[in-house]
Residue, then its C-alpha position, 0 to 999 in steps of 0.5 A: x456127213x453128206x446129209x449134213x452139208x447139204x442142210x448147211x448149204x442150203x442155209x448158207x450157200x456162201x459158206x465153206x462148211x467143210x473147213x469152217x470151225x468157227x461157225x458160232x464164234x464168227x457169228x455165221x451160225x445165229x440161234x435161229x439157224x441153230x434152232x432150224x438145224x436142230x429140227x432138220x437133224x431131228x428129220x434127216x437122222x431121227x436124232x433129238x438134241x437135248x437142251x444141255x448138248x445145245x452148246x457152241x462146241x457142238x455147232x462151231x463146224x459140220x465135223x462137231x455137229x456130225x459128231x453130236x449126231x453120231x454119238x446121240x445116235x448110239 
């Protein structure tokens, strides 16, 4: 989780990713951020996120993203 938080904080240092659960709903992360995140997740965790998993629910919080990474790692 720490690695994911570091990636997110590099993108938006002004956001508290440990508590925010409306990253998409509040337009904190945009489509370019999501594309960058998918690439960083692949590099850092070796996980490819399929198109059908690129939905707001999976990117609204760091916790949801980490759960997605864990699920796809299995």
